[in-house]
N, C-alpha and C positions, 0 to 999 in steps of 0.2 A: 437557385431554388433548392431547398433541402428536401431530399426524398425520404418519405416515411419508411421505416423498416419494421417489419413484424416478424419477430423470431418465433420459431416453433419450439415452445418450451412445455415441459410436462413435469409431473412429479418425479420422473426418472432422471432429469437433468441435474448436473452439479451446480449450475448457476441459473437462477431464475428471478424474474421481477415479480414482486407481490404488491397487492394493493393495501394490505394492512399497515397501519402506522404503529410501529413498535414503541415501547416505553422503556425507560430505565429508572430503577428505584433510587439510585445514588447520585445521578447526574442531572443537571438542569435540562429542560427541553431545548431542542435546537431552535435558535433564533439567529437571524442575520441582521446585524445593525447596519444602517445606511451610513456611508462615509462620503466625505468630500473627495473630489478627484485629487490624487496624489497621496492621500492618506492610506494607511494600511488597512486592508479588509481581512477580517478573521474568518477562516474556513475551519469548520469542525467536522471530523469524521467520527461518527458514533458507531460502535460495534458491540453487538451482543454475541457471546459465544457459549454454546452448550454442547456437552457430550451427547452423542446419539446412543440409543439403547443397544445398537449392534456392537458397540465396544470396539476394541482394538484401534484406538486413536481416531475413529470417525467423529468428526465435529461439524456442527452447523454454525455459520456466522451470519448474522443479520446485520446489514450495513445500511446506514442512512446518514444524512448530513443536514447542515443548516442552509444548504444552497437550494433555492426554490426550484421545484421540478427536477430535483436530482434523483428522485425515485428511491425506492427501498428494495434491496436485493438480498437474496439468500444464496449462500454458496457452501458447498461441502468441501471439507479438507480431510486429507488422510495422511498417513506416513508410509514410507516404503517398507517392504517386508523385512529389510535388514534391522529395523528398529521395532518390529512387532506390528506393523500396520498391514494393510491389504494392497496398497498401491493402486487404489481405485480413483484417486483424485489428487490434485496437486497438494504438496505439503505446505505448511504455513510459510516456510522460507521461500518456496517457489512463488507463492502469491506476493510475498514481500518484494522479491526481486523483480517480478513482472510489473508491480506498481511503480517501481523506480524507472524502468524503461518506458512504460506507457505515459507516465507523467511528463518525462522529458520530451517525448514525441508530441504530446499535446501542445507544449509550449513552442515547439518547432512549427507546428501547423498554425497556431494562433499568431505568433510574432511574424512569420513569413507573410501572412495575409495583411497584418497591420502595417508592415514596412514595405509592402509590395515587392518582396524578394521572390524572384522567379525560380522555383524549384521544380525541375522536371520529375524527379522522384527522390524519395528519402526512405531509407531503411535503417533500422537500428539493430546492431548485434551487441550482445552484452554477456559478460561473465561476472558473476558475483561470487566471491570466495568467503566462506565461513569456516570457523574451526570450533571445536569443543574438546574439553578434557573428559567428556562422558565416554565411558567404555562399557556401558550396559551392565553395570552392577559391581565392578571391581573397585570403584572409587566412591568414597562417601559423598553424599549430595552437597555438603558444605565445601567440597573441593572441586565441584563441577563448575566450570566457567565457559560461557559461550562468547564468541567474538566474531565481529565482522572484520575480515582481513583486508579486502580490497574489492573495489567495483570498477570494472572496465566497461565503458560505454562507447561504442564506435558508431558514428553516423556516416552512412554511405550515401553521399549526396551526388546527384546528377544535376548540374546547373551550368548556365553560361555566365553567371555572375562572377565578378573578380574574386580571387582567393582571399584578399585582405577583407573584403566586404563580408564574405561568408565566415571568416574567422571571427570577426566582431560579432556577427549574428549568432553563431554557435555559443560564444561566450555569454552573450545576453540571455540565451535560452537556458543555459546551465545555471546562471545567476538567478533566473526567475523561477526555476523548477523547485517547488516546495519539497518534493520527495527527495531530490538530489541534495538539497540543502540540509534536509533532516539527517542524512547519513554522513554528510561531509562535515557538519558542525556538531558539537556536543549539544544534544537536545535534552533539556530537563525532563525527567520522567518521574511520575509519582505512582508508586504501587501501594495499594491499600487492600486490606481484607476486612470482611464483615463476618461476625459470628452470630448466626441465627438472626440476621437482619439488623444487627446493631453493633455497637462497640467497634467503630472503625479504627484501624491502626495502620500507620504507614510502615513500610518495610524499606530499609536501606538497601539499595541495589549496588553491590560491590562490583568493581570493574576489574577486568583481567588485563594486566599490562605485560 
């Protein structure tokens, strides 16, 4: 039996659930197409980001998806004081890294239940390494490149299941994890900009090797 959870959220929290259905001007509305068993189901994460009037890197993201009852969420992001922020909320990269670990843990939970694998406890420890040529002003923007260097995800499992069985299980979880596959494989990205609501143009995203 699933226990209902009621979080105590207010206007002061950095993450909260809202009832308003957001809209996007340039993208189609979220829809989930029914598929046959064994076919690929398409999940969409929709995100609207806006700068907050307080400035200094404070931003609000509104997140929703095409998954029924997935909810709509608002979260606040900041940057550390080293790059001009206030350090009042996780940075975008922190949220990104957290999503990687959280997605893998979701698959561990779901596949363990599906396969009846007995796990006494599971905890994930993760380190995601990033780099940038940004030095806060000394380098021209055309020469600034960001890069994901390496992600280490360690699953600490307590279980009486055989090691070989757990090895296969963890491999299947990593294979199924959409977030992990996003960073492990090259994912096509399309960056466009709109001028005064029209004249969309695509921008070539150069990579740093």
